C-alpha positions in Angstrom: 20.3 59.7 170.8 22.5 57.9 173.3 20.8 55.7 175.8 22.7 54.0 178.7 21.3 51.0 180.4 22.9 48.7 182.9 22.3 45.2 184.1 24.2 43.1 186.6 26.7 41.9 184.1 27.5 44.9 181.9 26.6 48.4 180.9 25.5 49.2 177.3 25.6 52.5 175.5 23.2 52.5 172.5 22.9 54.9 169.6 19.4 54.7 168.2 20.7 55.3 164.7 23.0 52.3 164.8 20.6 49.7 166.4 23.4 48.0 168.3 25.6 48.8 171.3 28.4 51.3 170.7 30.4 49.9 173.6 29.9 47.6 176.6 31.9 47.2 179.7 33.0 43.8 178.4 34.1 45.2 175.0 31.7 43.3 172.7 29.9 46.4 171.5 33.1 48.1 170.6 34.1 45.1 168.6 30.8 45.2 166.7 31.2 48.9 165.9 34.8 48.4 164.8 34.0 45.4 162.6 31.2 47.3 160.8 33.5 50.3 160.3 36.3 48.1 159.1 34.1 46.5 156.5 33.0 49.9 155.2 36.6 51.2 155.2 37.8 48.1 153.4 35.2 48.7 150.6 36.3 52.3 150.3 40.0 51.3 150.1 39.3 48.7 147.4 37.2 51.1 145.4 40.0 53.7 145.6 42.6 51.1 144.4 40.3 50.1 141.5 39.7 53.8 140.5 43.5 54.5 140.7 44.2 51.4 138.5 41.6 52.5 135.9 42.3 56.3 135.9 45.8 56.6 137.3 47.9 59.8 137.2 48.4 61.6 134.0 51.9 60.8 132.5 52.6 64.4 131.4 52.1 66.0 134.9 54.3 65.4 137.9 52.7 64.0 141.0 52.1 66.7 143.7 54.3 64.8 146.1 57.2 65.1 143.6 56.7 68.8 143.5 56.7 69.1 147.3 59.9 66.9 147.5 61.6 69.2 145.0 60.6 72.2 147.1 62.0 70.6 150.2 65.3 69.8 148.5 65.7 73.3 147.3 64.9 74.9 150.7 67.1 72.3 152.5 70.1 73.1 150.3 69.8 76.8 151.1 68.8 76.6 154.8 70.6 73.6 156.2 73.7 75.5 157.3 75.2 76.9 160.5 75.3 75.6 164.0 72.8 73.3 165.6 70.5 76.0 166.9 70.3 77.7 163.5 69.6 74.3 161.8 66.8 73.6 164.2 65.2 77.0 163.6 65.6 76.6 159.8 64.2 73.1 160.0 61.1 74.5 161.8 60.8 77.2 159.2 61.2 74.7 156.3 58.4 72.5 157.8 56.2 75.5 158.3 56.8 76.7 154.8 56.0 73.4 153.2 52.9 72.9 155.3 51.6 76.4 154.8 52.4 76.5 151.0 50.7 73.1 150.5 47.7 74.3 152.4 47.5 77.6 150.5 47.8 75.8 147.1 45.3 73.2 148.0 42.6 75.6 149.3 43.3 78.6 147.1 40.8 77.5 144.4 
């Protein structure tokens, strides 16, 4: 799919699916790829904002980030004790617990 061609002034790397240079030695192709990705990303972000404004979060349920924050506060109150070394180990365990439990809850279904 990738085709490299060089002239005296610059080298191009083409992807036949995109129909324009992925990058050139002078940087113009990279700018073209970035600008097309940026436009698509901008559209996705705007659609997400509109969807969030229309649908929003249900008022009767807490946001998942609030639940994660409450979990961190509880563990921090119990584990943030002792000397510096113990606090560092407990901080690592707290981080691992939050990440693993969030992963497990997210992908359990």
